[in-house]
C-alpha positions in Angstrom: 274.1 49.3 89.7 274.1 52.8 91.2 277.9 52.8 91.3 278.1 52.0 87.5 275.5 54.7 86.8 277.4 57.3 88.9 280.7 56.5 87.2 279.1 56.7 83.7 277.4 60.1 84.5 280.7 61.5 85.9 282.9 60.6 82.9 280.3 61.3 80.3 279.7 64.7 81.8 283.4 65.5 81.5 283.7 64.3 78.0 280.5 66.1 76.9 281.7 69.4 78.5 285.0 69.1 76.6 283.2 68.5 73.3 280.8 71.4 73.9 283.9 73.7 74.3 285.0 72.7 70.8 287.3 69.9 71.7 287.7 66.6 69.9 287.1 63.3 71.6 290.3 61.8 70.1 292.3 64.5 71.8 291.5 62.8 75.2 292.9 59.4 74.1 296.5 59.2 75.0 297.7 55.7 75.6 301.1 56.8 77.0 299.5 59.1 79.5 297.1 56.4 80.6 300.0 54.0 81.0 301.9 56.4 83.2 298.9 57.3 85.3 297.1 54.0 85.7 300.2 51.8 85.6 302.1 54.1 88.0 299.1 54.3 90.4 298.6 50.6 90.5 302.3 50.0 91.0 302.4 52.5 93.9 299.4 50.9 95.5 300.9 47.4 95.2 304.2 48.7 96.8 302.4 50.5 99.7 299.8 47.7 100.5 299.9 44.4 102.3 299.6 41.3 100.1 296.6 40.1 102.1 294.7 43.3 101.3 295.5 43.1 97.6 294.2 39.5 97.5 290.8 40.7 98.6 290.4 43.2 95.7 288.3 40.9 93.5 285.9 40.4 96.4 285.8 44.2 97.1 285.0 45.0 93.5 282.2 42.4 93.6 280.8 44.0 96.8 281.0 47.5 95.3 279.1 46.6 92.1 276.8 44.1 93.7 273.6 44.7 95.5 274.0 45.3 99.2 271.2 43.6 101.2 270.8 45.2 104.6 267.1 44.9 105.4 266.7 46.0 109.0 262.9 45.7 108.9 263.3 42.0 108.1 265.9 41.6 110.8 263.6 43.1 113.5 260.7 40.8 112.4 263.1 37.8 112.4 264.2 38.4 116.0 260.7 39.2 117.2 259.6 35.8 115.9 262.7 34.2 117.4 261.9 35.7 120.7 258.4 34.2 120.6 259.9 30.8 120.0 262.5 31.0 122.7 260.0 32.2 125.3 257.7 29.3 124.4 260.3 26.5 124.0 263.3 27.8 125.9 266.8 29.1 124.9 268.0 25.7 123.9 265.5 25.7 121.0 267.8 28.2 119.3 270.0 25.2 118.3 267.3 24.2 115.7 267.5 27.8 114.2 271.3 27.6 113.9 271.1 24.5 111.7 268.9 26.4 109.1 271.2 29.5 108.8 273.6 29.9 105.9 277.2 31.1 105.9 276.1 34.7 105.2 274.5 34.7 108.6 277.7 33.8 110.5 277.5 36.9 112.8 274.0 35.9 113.9 275.0 32.3 114.3 278.0 33.2 116.4 275.9 35.3 118.7 273.1 32.8 119.1 275.6 30.0 119.7 277.1 31.9 122.6 273.7 32.3 124.1 272.9 28.6 123.7 276.3 27.8 125.3 275.2 29.8 128.4 277.8 32.6 128.0 277.1 35.5 130.3 275.5 38.6 128.6 278.4 41.0 129.1 280.8 38.5 127.7 278.6 37.9 124.7 278.6 41.7 124.1 282.4 41.9 124.4 283.0 39.0 122.0 280.5 40.2 119.4 281.7 43.8 119.6 285.3 42.6 119.0 284.0 40.6 116.0 282.4 43.8 114.8 285.6 45.8 115.1 287.6 43.2 113.2 285.0 43.2 110.4 285.0 47.0 110.3 288.8 47.1 110.3 288.9 44.8 107.3 286.5 47.1 105.5 288.6 50.1 106.3 291.7 48.4 105.0 289.8 47.8 101.7 288.8 51.5 101.5 292.4 52.5 102.3 293.6 50.9 99.1 291.4 53.1 97.0 292.2 56.2 99.1 295.9 55.5 98.4 295.1 55.2 94.7 293.3 58.5 94.9 296.4 60.1 96.4 298.9 58.6 94.0 296.9 59.2 90.8 297.2 63.1 90.6 300.9 62.8 91.4 301.4 60.3 88.6 299.5 62.7 86.3 301.9 65.5 87.1 304.8 63.1 86.5 303.3 62.3 83.1 302.9 65.9 82.3 306.5 66.8 83.3 307.8 63.9 81.2 305.7 65.2 78.2 307.1 68.7 78.7 310.6 67.4 78.9 310.0 65.8 75.5 308.5 69.0 74.1 311.3 71.2 75.3 313.9 68.8 73.9 312.4 69.3 70.4 312.0 73.1 69.9 313.0 73.0 66.2 309.3 73.2 65.2 307.6 76.1 67.1 304.3 75.5 65.4 303.9 72.1 66.9 304.6 73.2 70.5 300.9 74.0 71.3 299.5 70.6 70.4 302.4 68.8 72.1 302.0 70.7 75.3 298.2 70.0 75.3 298.9 66.3 74.9 301.4 66.5 77.9 298.6 67.9 80.1 296.3 65.0 79.3 298.3 63.0 81.9 297.3 65.5 84.6 293.7 65.3 83.5 293.8 61.5 83.7 295.3 61.6 87.2 293.0 64.2 88.7 289.9 62.8 87.0 290.6 59.2 88.0 291.2 60.2 91.6 288.0 62.3 92.0 285.7 60.2 89.8 286.9 56.7 90.5 289.3 56.0 93.3 288.1 58.4 96.1 284.4 57.9 95.4 284.9 54.1 95.6 286.7 54.5 98.9 283.8 56.7 100.2 281.4 54.1 99.0 283.1 51.3 100.9 283.1 53.4 104.1 279.4 54.1 103.7 278.8 50.4 103.2 280.8 49.6 106.3 278.7 52.1 108.3 275.4 50.5 107.1 276.7 47.0 107.9 277.9 48.0 111.4 274.5 49.5 112.1 272.9 46.2 111.1 275.3 44.2 113.3 274.7 46.4 116.3 270.9 45.8 115.8 271.6 42.0 115.7 273.8 42.1 118.8 271.1 44.0 120.8 268.4 41.7 119.6 270.4 38.6 120.7 271.0 40.1 124.1 267.3 40.9 124.5 266.5 37.3 123.6 269.0 36.1 126.2 267.4 38.4 128.8 263.9 37.0 128.0 262.5 40.4 126.9 258.9 40.3 125.7 258.8 40.0 121.9 256.7 43.1 121.5 259.0 45.1 123.7 262.0 43.7 121.8 260.5 44.9 118.6 259.8 48.4 120.0 263.3 48.7 121.2 264.8 47.6 117.9 262.6 50.1 116.0 265.0 52.9 117.1 267.5 51.5 114.4 264.9 52.0 111.6 264.2 55.1 109.5 260.6 56.0 108.6 260.6 54.0 105.4 261.9 50.9 107.2 259.4 51.4 110.0 256.6 51.4 107.4 257.9 48.2 105.8 258.1 46.5 109.2 254.5 47.4 109.9 253.5 45.8 106.6 255.6 42.7 107.3 254.1 42.4 110.8 250.6 42.7 109.5 251.3 40.0 106.9 252.6 37.6 109.6 249.6 38.2 111.8 247.2 37.5 109.0 
């Protein structure tokens, strides 16, 4: 939602500023310039990227424009309650929890399954940190696609402008039309620079930020799983995990905790 709003504000602001300067909206509509810039950018990204990365694009767009759910307060409460259960019923009672988890909780399931299987703590950490790195690397590869587009787009804009100027200079018989034709030629540069800085690069930055948030959550999950394996007191576990939370999340955790106790 916020991504769509941000893109809308950015492009509307550019168009509004152009209109306030006395320009006409139709002057910004140049299909040939759009074809050169966007078609050229997409082509360059396809050539420079691996097929597996390109296949993930639909999922990446769904992630960007979807709602990211990383509720650390709920995670802390979940693991606190899980700690109570395991201290009461033993580590093997975690198997019952595993059967109730969905596919979106694969990282949690994997970690808990290792604990149930009796894998040593340091080995659990090594396995889960490697899993984290693989996930993060996949995220970075997705962001790299949009960073590449952000690099290619301005260059394609310049190419479009040069092509337009070549066309203009090849038809100097009507000096009075040179101004409008040159202006049209520079629309390609505008498309290239605007798309790079309002679309491609911001999306890449968004994906990196989403990766940062998700890795923070996964680090919390890993530490919680290891605390449960060590048999840490549930209240101590909760206090240790609070270091991952910001003030707003801490306040939410306090409310959730009160609701559970009541």
